[in-house]
N, C-alpha and C positions, 0 to 999 in steps of 0.2 A: 945124790939122794940125801935128804935131811932126816936125822933121827929126832922125832918129836919129843923125846925125853931128854935130849942133850943138844939143844939148838946151837948152831955155830955162830949166831948173831951176837953182837955186843949188847951189853946192858942198855935198856931203854932206847934201843935203836930202831924199833919197828913202830910204824903208825897203825898197822893192822896185820892180822893173820886171818886169812880167808880160806875156808875149807868146805868142800862138798863131799859127803860120804867118807870122811876120814876118821873122826873121833872114835867111832865104834870099832875101829881096827887097831887103835893104839893100846898095846898091852898094859901100860901103866898110865892111866889118864891123870892121876894125881901128880906124877912127875911132869907130865905135859903142862898141867896148869901152873906148876911152880916155874917151869921154863917160860911160859907165857907171861907170868907176872914179872919175871926178870927181864925179858926182852922187849915187852911193850912199853912205850913211853907213856907218861901220864896222859890220860884221855884216849889212849890207843884202844883199839877194839879187836876183839876176837869174834868173827862172824862165821857161823856154821849153818849149813843145811844138812840135817841128819835124819835118819829114820826116827819115827815117833811111835809110841805105844798107844793104840786105841783098840777097841774090840775089832774093828774092821782091819786095821793094819796087822794086828796079831794073827788074825785068820789068814790073811794073804801071805805075810812073811813066813809063818810057820808051815804053810802048805805049798806055796809056789816059789819060794826063794831058797837059794842054796846055802845062805849063811845062817848060823844059829840066831835065834831071837828069843832071849830068855829073860823076861821081865822079873822073874823071881830070883835071879842071881843075887847072892848075898854080898858079893864083893865087886868092886870096880875093876879089878884086874882080870885080864884074859889069860887063858892058858898059853904057854909058849908054843911057838910054831913059826911058820913063814909069815912074811909081811902081809899077805892077803889071805892066808889060810885060816887065821883065827879072827874071830869077830864075835860081837854080841850086838845085833841091831837094836836091841832095847837099851843099850848102855846110855845113850843121850837122855832118854826118858828117866832112867834110873838116877842119873846124876842131877838133872835139872828139874825134875818133878818129884819123884819118890824121895830122893835124898837131898833135896834142895837145902834144907837146914844144915846138913853136914857140909855141903859145898860152901855155903856162906860162912860157916865157922872155920873151915879149913883154909879158905882162900879169901880173907876179908878185903884184900886189895883188888879183887875181881868182883864187880857188881853185875848182877844179871839185869840187863836193860830190858830185854823182852824175850819171850818164847812164843812164837806165833805158829800154831799148827797150820799145815799146808796140804793141798792136793789130795783130797780123798778119792777123787775120780780121775783127774787129769793125768796123773802118773800112769795109771793102768790103761786108760784110753789111748795114751800116746805110745804104748808098747813097753812101758817100764820094766816089767818083770820078764816078759817073753821076747822083747825087742821087736815084736810084730805089732804094729798099730792096730788097735781094735776099732778105731773110728777114723774116717777120712780127715785129713788135716784141716779142712774148712770148718769142721765141727768143734775144733779145739776151743775157740772163744766161747761157744755156747756151753760147753762142758764146764769151763772155768766160771762162767756166770752162775751156773747151777750150784756151785760150791759155796753156799752161804756160810755164815759164821757158825751156825749150829752144826752143820754137816762137817765143817773143818774141825771144830772142837771135838767132836765125837767119832769122826771117821778119818782123821788125817793120816796120811802115809808118812809125812815128814814134818819137821819143824824148822823154822828159821830162828836161830838162837843168837842173840847179840849180848856180848859181855864187854864191859868197859873197865880198863885199868884205872884205879882211883889213886889220888895223890897220897891219901892217908888211909890207914886201916879204918874200917867201918866202926861206927859206935856200937859197942856191945854192952848192954846193960848200963848205958849212960856213961861208960868210960871210953875215952878216945885213945886208941893205940897209935903207934907210929910205924913208919915203914922201915 
């Protein structure tokens, strides 16, 4: 088992880190981003599918899901506990939407390439929260087609987040930093 805040990989040795439903369980995501910066090679990517905060997802996660979903949390740190017993499902939204400027200032070697809201209906129709499908499998493509851009933007349950490791620090106020 790998500790996300103290990765065992050599510097600049990874082409990618791919995660599904992981970030919102990491007790100290700032340490994880520092480790990602260290272990990703230039041009390497951090790709995540994580819970996202919208009015719809907040309703679902806060009423039908067992993990905490706290978009108002002041800090990026999670309380201590077991590896899966602590979480904040809203943490990816906090870092990459609400506190995006802080992320960009604290981790200038990591560029946010994209944040794409996903699955306002398909997750639930497939049985996401309950594990029991609410629609027959043949209806899944139709459900996905109904999930237009506006619905995804305002009702997404998840987001696909892509971060890229840069060669140099980002330009801040016209001054180029170094790595």
